DOTORFI-165878 format. One line per field, with one value per residue (C-alpha): residue number from 1; x, y, z. Coordinates in Angstrom, 1 decimal. Layout:
REM residues N
resi <- c(NUM|...)
x <- c(X|...)
y <- c(Y|...)
z <- c(Z|...)
REM end
This chain:
REM residues 335
resi <- c(1|2|3|4|5|6|7|8|9|10|11|12|13|14|15|16|17|18|19|20|21|22|23|24|25|26|27|28|29|30|31|32|33|34|35|36|37|38|39|40|41|42|43|44|45|46|47|48|49|50|51|52|53|54|55|56|57|58|59|60|61|62|63|64|65|66|67|68|69|70|71|72|73|74|75|76|77|78|79|80|81|82|83|84|85|86|87|88|89|90|91|92|93|94|95|96|97|98|99|100|101|102|103|104|105|106|107|108|109|110|111|112|113|114|115|116|117|118|119|120|121|122|123|124|125|126|127|128|129|130|131|132|133|134|135|136|137|138|139|140|141|142|143|144|145|146|147|148|149|150|151|152|153|154|155|156|157|158|159|160|161|162|163|164|165|166|167|168|169|170|171|172|173|174|175|176|177|178|179|180|181|182|183|184|185|186|187|188|189|190|191|192|193|194|195|196|197|198|199|200|201|202|203|204|205|206|207|208|209|210|211|212|213|214|215|216|217|218|219|220|221|222|223|224|225|226|227|228|229|230|231|232|233|234|235|236|237|238|239|240|241|242|243|244|245|246|247|248|249|250|251|252|253|254|255|256|257|258|259|260|261|262|263|264|265|266|267|268|269|270|271|272|273|274|275|276|277|278|279|280|281|282|283|284|285|286|287|288|289|290|291|292|293|294|295|296|297|298|299|300|301|302|303|304|305|306|307|308|309|310|311|312|313|314|315|316|317|318|319|320|321|322|323|324|325|326|327|328|329|330|331|332|333|334|335)
x <- c(86.1|88.9|92.9|95.9|97.4|101.0|102.1|102.4|105.8|105.6|107.0|105.2|108.1|109.6|111.3|115.1|114.6|111.3|108.8|108.5|105.6|102.6|99.5|96.3|93.0|90.5|73.3|71.3|70.9|69.4|66.2|65.4|62.5|64.3|64.1|62.9|63.8|64.7|68.3|70.0|69.5|73.6|74.8|94.0|92.1|92.6|92.1|89.8|90.3|86.9|86.8|88.2|87.6|91.1|92.0|90.7|92.9|94.9|92.7|92.3|94.9|93.1|92.0|94.5|93.1|93.0|90.9|88.1|86.1|82.9|82.3|80.5|82.5|84.6|88.4|89.8|87.5|88.4|87.7|86.6|84.5|85.2|84.6|87.2|86.6|84.6|86.8|88.2|91.7|90.1|87.7|90.4|92.7|90.0|88.5|91.9|92.9|89.6|90.1|93.5|92.7|90.4|92.8|92.7|95.7|95.1|96.8|96.2|97.1|97.5|97.0|96.3|99.6|98.8|100.4|98.2|97.7|101.6|100.8|98.0|99.6|102.6|105.2|108.0|109.3|111.7|109.6|106.2|103.4|105.3|108.5|105.7|104.0|106.8|110.0|108.6|110.0|108.2|105.8|107.3|109.9|107.9|105.4|106.2|104.3|102.2|100.4|100.4|98.4|98.7|100.6|100.8|102.0|102.3|102.4|104.0|103.9|106.0|102.7|101.3|104.2|102.6|99.6|101.9|103.5|100.1|99.0|101.5|100.7|98.3|96.3|96.4|93.5|94.9|98.6|97.7|96.2|98.9|101.5|100.0|98.7|101.5|100.6|96.6|96.3|98.6|95.7|92.6|91.3|93.1|91.8|92.8|92.7|91.3|92.1|89.5|89.1|88.7|92.3|94.0|95.4|91.6|90.4|93.3|92.2|88.6|89.5|91.3|88.8|86.0|83.5|83.4|82.8|81.8|82.2|80.0|80.1|76.5|76.1|74.4|77.1|78.4|74.8|75.0|78.1|76.9|75.2|78.9|80.0|77.2|77.8|81.3|80.7|78.3|81.0|83.5|81.6|80.2|83.5|85.9|84.2|84.2|81.9|82.8|80.0|78.9|79.1|78.3|77.7|78.9|77.7|80.5|80.9|77.3|76.4|72.9|72.6|72.2|68.8|70.9|73.0|69.4|68.3|71.3|71.3|67.7|68.0|70.4|68.9|65.6|67.5|70.2|68.4|70.5|73.7|73.3|75.7|75.1|76.8|79.9|79.6|81.6|84.1|87.5|89.4|89.2|91.3|93.7|94.6|96.3|98.5|99.7|100.4|97.3|94.0|91.5|91.1|94.4|94.1|90.6|89.2|86.1|84.9|81.7|84.1|86.0|82.7|80.9|84.2|84.0|80.4|81.7|84.0|81.6|79.1|82.2|82.7|78.7|77.5|77.5|73.7|73.9|76.3|75.0|71.3|72.9|75.0|72.4|69.9|73.1|73.6|69.8|70.8|73.0|70.9)
y <- c(330.6|328.6|329.5|327.9|329.1|328.7|326.5|328.5|329.4|331.5|334.5|338.1|339.8|340.5|336.6|337.2|335.1|335.0|332.1|329.2|329.5|328.2|326.1|328.5|326.7|328.4|329.6|331.9|335.3|337.0|338.8|342.7|344.9|346.4|346.9|343.7|345.4|343.2|342.7|345.1|343.7|344.8|344.1|321.6|321.4|324.0|325.1|327.4|330.5|332.5|336.6|337.7|341.5|343.1|346.0|349.4|350.0|353.5|355.8|355.1|357.5|360.7|360.9|363.6|367.2|367.3|364.4|365.0|361.8|362.9|362.8|359.2|357.6|355.1|355.8|352.2|349.6|345.9|343.8|341.0|337.3|333.8|332.4|332.0|332.7|335.6|338.2|339.9|340.8|341.9|343.8|345.4|346.1|348.0|350.0|351.1|351.9|353.6|356.3|356.7|357.5|359.9|361.9|359.9|359.3|355.6|352.7|349.1|346.4|342.8|340.4|337.2|335.4|334.1|338.0|338.0|341.9|342.8|340.4|341.7|345.1|343.7|344.7|343.7|343.8|342.9|343.4|342.6|342.9|340.4|342.5|345.3|342.8|340.6|342.5|345.5|347.9|350.8|350.3|353.6|351.4|348.4|350.6|350.6|352.8|350.7|353.7|357.1|358.1|354.4|352.9|348.9|347.4|343.6|340.3|337.0|333.1|334.4|335.9|332.7|333.1|336.1|334.5|333.0|336.3|337.9|334.9|335.6|339.6|340.8|343.3|340.3|341.8|345.6|344.9|345.9|349.3|349.9|349.7|352.0|354.2|357.0|356.3|356.4|360.2|360.4|358.9|359.7|356.2|352.7|349.3|346.3|342.7|340.0|336.5|333.9|333.0|334.7|334.3|337.0|338.6|339.2|340.0|342.7|344.1|344.2|346.2|348.8|349.2|351.8|349.4|346.0|345.5|341.7|340.2|337.7|335.5|334.7|331.2|329.4|328.7|332.2|333.4|331.0|332.2|336.2|335.1|334.3|337.5|339.5|337.6|338.4|342.1|341.6|339.8|342.3|345.1|343.4|341.6|344.0|346.9|348.3|350.1|348.3|349.4|346.6|349.1|346.9|343.5|343.6|341.0|339.4|337.1|337.9|336.1|337.7|334.2|332.3|332.3|331.8|335.4|336.7|335.2|335.4|339.4|339.3|337.7|340.2|343.1|341.5|341.3|344.3|346.9|349.9|348.2|345.7|347.3|346.7|343.3|343.1|341.2|338.3|339.0|336.9|340.2|339.9|337.1|338.2|341.4|340.1|338.1|341.1|343.3|345.6|346.6|346.5|350.1|350.1|346.6|346.7|350.0|349.7|346.3|345.7|344.6|347.9|350.1|348.3|348.5|352.2|352.5|350.8|353.6|356.6|355.0|355.2|358.3|359.8|362.4|361.1|360.6|358.3|356.0|356.7|355.6|352.5|351.5|352.2|349.5|346.9|347.0|346.5|343.2|342.2|343.1)
z <- c(268.8|270.2|270.3|271.5|274.7|276.5|278.8|282.5|282.2|279.2|280.4|280.4|279.6|275.8|275.2|274.7|271.3|269.3|270.8|268.3|265.9|267.4|265.1|265.8|265.3|263.7|263.7|261.4|261.5|264.6|264.0|263.8|263.2|260.3|256.7|254.3|251.0|247.6|247.0|244.5|240.9|240.5|242.8|264.7|267.9|270.2|273.7|274.5|275.8|277.2|276.7|279.5|281.1|281.3|283.7|282.9|279.3|278.3|276.2|272.7|270.2|269.1|265.6|263.7|264.2|260.3|260.0|257.5|258.8|260.2|263.8|263.9|261.2|262.6|262.7|263.3|261.3|261.7|258.6|260.5|260.5|261.6|258.9|255.9|252.2|252.8|250.8|254.2|252.8|249.4|251.2|253.7|250.8|248.8|251.6|252.4|248.9|248.3|251.3|250.0|246.7|248.0|249.8|253.1|255.2|255.9|258.0|256.8|259.1|258.4|261.3|259.3|259.3|255.7|254.7|251.8|252.1|251.2|248.1|247.1|246.7|245.8|248.7|249.9|253.7|256.3|259.5|260.3|262.8|264.8|265.5|267.1|269.3|270.4|270.0|270.8|267.8|267.0|264.7|262.6|261.8|260.5|258.4|254.8|252.3|250.0|247.7|247.9|251.3|252.1|254.5|255.6|258.8|257.0|258.5|257.9|259.2|262.6|263.8|265.3|267.7|268.9|270.2|272.8|273.7|274.1|276.0|279.1|279.1|282.1|279.5|276.9|274.7|274.6|273.4|269.9|270.7|272.7|270.4|268.1|270.4|269.0|265.6|265.4|265.3|262.1|260.2|259.1|258.9|260.2|258.5|260.0|258.1|260.5|260.3|260.2|264.1|267.2|268.6|270.9|268.4|266.7|270.2|270.3|266.7|267.8|271.2|269.1|266.5|266.8|264.3|262.5|258.7|258.2|254.9|253.8|251.1|249.3|250.3|253.0|255.5|255.2|256.0|259.3|260.4|260.6|264.0|265.7|264.5|265.9|269.1|269.6|269.1|272.1|274.2|273.1|274.5|277.5|278.7|277.9|278.9|274.9|272.3|269.1|266.4|264.1|261.3|258.2|256.9|253.1|250.7|248.5|245.7|244.1|241.0|239.8|238.2|241.4|243.2|246.5|246.0|245.9|248.8|251.1|250.2|251.0|254.3|255.0|254.2|256.1|259.5|259.0|257.3|255.9|257.6|254.9|251.9|248.4|247.5|245.9|242.3|241.4|238.7|237.6|238.1|241.9|241.2|238.5|240.2|243.5|240.9|239.4|242.9|241.8|243.3|241.6|241.0|239.4|237.5|236.2|237.3|234.9|236.7|238.4|241.8|241.8|241.3|244.4|246.6|245.7|246.7|250.2|250.6|249.3|252.5|254.7|253.9|254.2|256.7|260.2|260.8|258.2|259.8|262.9|262.5|260.6|263.2|265.7|263.3|263.7|267.6|267.9|265.7|268.6|271.7)
REM end
């Protein structure tokens, strides 16, 4: 996807003053030989910048020795889809909160300048991801405690200026991984909420991640958009010498009364097999909870969506063989 690039004069070093915010711009499913099981009954114009290989990156931070993750369970999970309105932020917040509620130490990173993660959790903050990337502040001085076991690196509209900064760096797609190098090992899981684009910041998020979770709204246009997500995983792996796994496709806004919702889930399961997770059912509680600064687990723990997100969390904590087999199936879809 296209992003805005800076003029040639943009410095590679940290600017004395923050760069001005810049406007950042924002097909069917690929066939695979997988399960065809039926869906669950409940269930601004910009200049294009291609992915460009960078010099070899430093080694990723190792997981904490106290980590309770199975060996092939993702350590850094990017919640990503090029399309907006698919439930990325809601998914990222509830995966992170669900893991923390189960005793895991979780870091949630918001890379979307809308800053909806902090709003959803009822968190106020003074510093954001912008300060980590552009001002080079130690990430430990930006992290805020959102819930017991859940830390947050928030974002706001100033993050748009980080795109200009990143474009001037030699290893522009690995800046985020470098900034978080020293803190990653302190967490069992890192969950990254990505914006709906393939900006330089999202490229950074994908390079830092071990795996992608792709929320897909139960409508035709979202189904068509999955192909681009799969292609992006391939591009990141091939051009940036990465091993990003396509961990899961999560159907969202599932309305059991609508035929299209059943059709979308059936198509995803046909092409992705077990990588297609059980859908998150639609409920008004999903819209109400952020207004209270609460998760569904806090605001409406008995709701269908809370139950459905709990299943996603449990899947992350499954035995490694299950995750490994599912990932292999998904990567077959991008071959």
